[in-house]
C-alpha positions in Angstrom: 242.5 52.9 188.0 242.7 52.1 184.2 240.0 54.1 183.3 241.4 57.3 185.4 244.5 56.5 183.1 242.7 56.8 180.3 241.3 60.2 181.4 244.8 61.5 182.3 245.6 60.7 179.0 242.6 62.2 176.9 242.9 65.3 179.2 246.0 66.4 177.9 244.2 66.6 174.4 242.6 70.0 173.9 238.3 70.9 173.4 236.2 73.4 172.3 232.8 74.4 172.3 230.5 77.1 173.0 229.5 79.1 175.2 227.1 82.4 176.4 227.3 85.5 174.6 227.0 89.3 175.4 230.0 90.9 177.5 232.5 89.5 179.7 232.3 89.7 182.8 235.0 88.6 185.7 232.1 86.9 187.1 232.1 82.9 187.6 228.6 81.2 186.9 227.2 79.5 189.3 225.6 76.3 189.2 222.9 74.4 191.5 224.6 71.0 193.0 227.8 72.3 192.3 230.7 72.9 194.8 233.8 74.9 194.5 237.2 73.7 195.1 239.8 76.2 195.6 243.3 75.6 194.8 246.4 78.5 195.5 246.1 79.1 191.9 242.9 78.2 190.5 239.1 77.6 191.6 236.8 75.1 189.7 233.5 74.1 190.3 232.5 70.2 190.2 229.3 68.6 191.4 228.8 67.8 194.6 228.8 64.5 194.9 232.0 63.8 192.3 234.8 62.4 195.2 237.9 64.9 195.3 241.6 63.3 194.5 244.5 65.7 195.8 247.9 65.6 194.8 248.6 63.9 198.1 246.5 60.8 196.9 247.9 60.4 193.5 249.2 57.3 192.8 252.8 57.4 190.3 251.1 56.7 187.6 249.0 60.4 187.7 251.0 63.0 185.3 253.3 65.1 187.4 251.6 68.4 185.8 248.0 67.0 187.3 247.1 69.4 190.1 243.5 67.6 190.9 241.4 65.4 189.5 237.3 64.9 190.1 235.6 61.6 189.8 231.9 60.7 189.1 230.8 58.8 192.6 228.2 56.6 190.2 231.0 54.6 188.4 230.8 52.5 185.5 232.5 49.3 184.4 233.8 51.3 181.3 234.6 54.6 181.8 233.8 56.8 184.7 233.3 60.3 184.1 235.8 62.9 185.8 237.5 66.0 185.3 241.0 67.3 186.3 242.8 70.6 185.9 246.5 70.4 184.6 249.7 73.0 184.6 252.6 73.1 183.0 255.1 75.4 182.5 255.9 77.4 179.2 259.0 77.8 177.6 258.0 80.8 175.4 255.4 83.5 176.2 252.1 82.6 174.2 247.9 83.3 174.7 245.6 81.0 176.1 244.5 80.9 172.4 247.7 79.8 170.9 248.2 77.4 173.6 244.8 75.7 172.8 245.9 75.3 169.5 249.2 73.5 170.3 247.2 71.2 172.8 244.4 70.5 170.0 247.0 69.5 167.4 248.2 67.5 169.6 244.9 65.4 170.3 244.3 64.9 167.1 247.2 63.3 166.2 247.4 61.1 169.3 243.6 59.7 169.5 242.2 57.1 167.4 238.9 58.0 165.7 239.4 62.0 166.9 236.5 63.6 165.7 235.9 67.6 166.5 231.9 68.2 167.7 232.1 71.7 168.5 234.5 74.5 169.2 234.3 77.7 170.4 237.5 80.1 169.3 236.4 83.3 171.2 235.7 81.2 174.8 236.2 83.5 177.9 238.5 82.5 180.6 238.9 84.3 183.8 242.8 85.0 184.3 243.7 87.0 187.5 241.3 90.2 187.2 241.3 90.3 183.5 238.9 88.5 180.6 241.2 86.5 178.3 240.0 84.6 175.2 240.9 80.7 174.7 239.2 78.1 173.2 236.3 75.5 174.1 236.5 72.2 172.4 234.4 69.3 172.2 235.7 66.2 170.9 235.7 62.4 170.9 238.1 59.8 170.4 239.8 56.9 172.0 243.3 55.9 172.8 242.9 52.2 171.9 240.9 50.0 169.6 239.8 48.4 172.3 239.1 51.5 174.5 235.4 53.2 174.8 234.5 56.2 172.7 235.1 59.3 175.4 234.1 62.7 174.6 236.2 65.5 175.8 235.4 69.2 176.9 238.5 71.4 177.2 239.8 75.0 178.1 242.6 76.3 178.1 244.2 78.9 180.2 247.8 81.1 180.6 249.1 82.9 183.2 252.4 83.7 182.4 254.5 81.0 182.1 252.2 78.9 183.6 249.5 77.0 181.4 246.2 75.0 182.3 244.1 72.8 180.9 240.8 72.1 182.2 239.0 68.7 180.9 236.0 66.6 181.8 235.1 63.2 179.9 232.4 61.1 179.9 231.2 57.8 177.4 229.8 59.4 174.0 226.9 57.4 175.5 225.9 59.0 178.6 222.9 61.0 179.2 222.6 64.8 178.8 223.1 65.4 182.2 226.7 64.1 181.9 227.3 66.3 179.1 225.4 69.0 180.6 227.6 69.1 183.9 230.9 68.6 182.0 230.0 71.9 180.2 229.2 73.3 183.4 232.5 72.4 185.1 234.7 73.7 181.9 232.3 77.6 182.4 233.6 77.6 186.5 236.9 77.5 186.2 239.1 80.8 187.2 242.8 81.5 187.6 243.6 83.2 190.3 
């Protein structure tokens, strides 16, 4: 549970990265070995073997803005790779990019040894029947000195007053397959 808490804390931070080129479309990419999770207000794909933890199964320590959690079925003593989607209500109107910048700033001030690895300020996210500019970020940091260094990939989407943060997190030393899976999770997020 401590590993899950660390992930949820990290997921509050915004990450950016690079994603595709060409003309934006309303098509979400499909990846082999992934399953799609459909919620009333969004959809996202995760590796088929990952465990799905829905709100009805959350413990009291899970923040109320968390919509869904996905965990790697391969457990690790230090940190188990996972992903989640959070949704919060905005007090004022802002774009997905503005929301992302606010969240990223919070991560920089909260994480120890924060380092931005890559960022794409023109990442495309699907919101309803439109393509919006957002931010895709890859960064690393840790919650406390005695915690492992975690890599985090995030993107953000705003739909009216609802602001979503999509996070995938894994140990810094994990292989390229985990890095690729985290990237693919983020790419498949869509707000309905």
